[in-house]
N, C-alpha and C positions, 0 to 999 in steps of 0.2 A: 504494500500500500504506500501511496505517496501522499504527503500533506503539503498543500499549498497554503502558506501562512501569509496573511496580509496584516501588518501592524499599522494602525492609523492613529494619528494624533489630530484631534478636532478642537478648535477654539471653543472655549466655554460658551461664548455668545450664541453659537450654532449647535451646541450639543444636543438639545432635545429634538430639534428638527432633523439633525443628522441621524440620531438613534432611530427615530420613526422611519426615516428614509431607508435605513439599513435593512429593515424588515423586507421591503420589496426588492432591494438590491441583492440580498442573499438569495431570495427566492429566484431572481433572474439568473444568478450564477448557477444555482442548482438545476434550474430548468434547461440549461444547455445540455444536460445529459452526461456531462463529463465528470461529475462528482456524485458521491453517494450520500454525503452528509456534510453538515457544517456546524461549527461551534463558535459562538460569539462570547468572548471573555473580556473583562476589563482588566487592564494591567494595574496592579495595586502598588503604585509608586507615586511619591510626591512629584508633581509636575506643575511648574508655574505657567506653562504655556498652553494649558488646556487639559483635556482628558485623553487617555490612550487606551485603545482597544486592540484586540487581536481576533481575527477571524481565521479559523482553521478549516479548510475544505479538504475532504478526503477523496482521493482518486484511486481507482483500482489499478491503474497502470500508467507507465510513463507516456504511452501513446495518448491516453485520455488527457493528460496534462498538456502535452504538446499540441493536441487538437484544440484544447481550450485556448491556448496562446494564439494559435494560427487563425481560428475562426471566430472567437468571441471576445478575447481580452481587450482589444483596442476599443471596441464599441462601449463595453461596460465601464472601462476606465474613463473614457471621454465623458460619459454621463456624469460621473462623480466630479470630474474637474469642472464641467460646465456648471454644476449646481453649487459646488463649494469652493472652487478655485483655490487660492493660496491659504484659505482658512483651514484646509485639511492637508496633512502631510502623510503620505503612505509609503511604506517600503515592503518589499515582498521577499520571502525566503521559501525555499523548497526543502522538504525533509523526506527521507526515505525510511520507512519503518523497517527495522531489522528484526526486532522481536519484542513482544510484550511480556511483561512479568506480572505475576499476581501473587499475593500472599499464600503460603502453603500451610503455615502453622498459625491458626487463629485462636488457639487456646489461651494465649497470654492476655 
């Protein structure tokens, strides 16, 4: 599995509008058919320039991620830039899941 992580800092003055907009934006990204799930999290750190969030999209394959970049990413990114401009700063990282671990001894 691949994780496409987008970290976003949004200015406080637009926070509520952005958070509401993200509901539809995440749905649009998922509706490309290239991702199986998404998690929206808030980064818990002091930040004087707004609030920071991370969205983690799960993809089954590298091909799905590459297809997203080729056929969908530019349009969806442009929508965000048009709406929020320089009031929103985003950077993206890719992660490849190697293995998941779970507790085996829960008696403690």
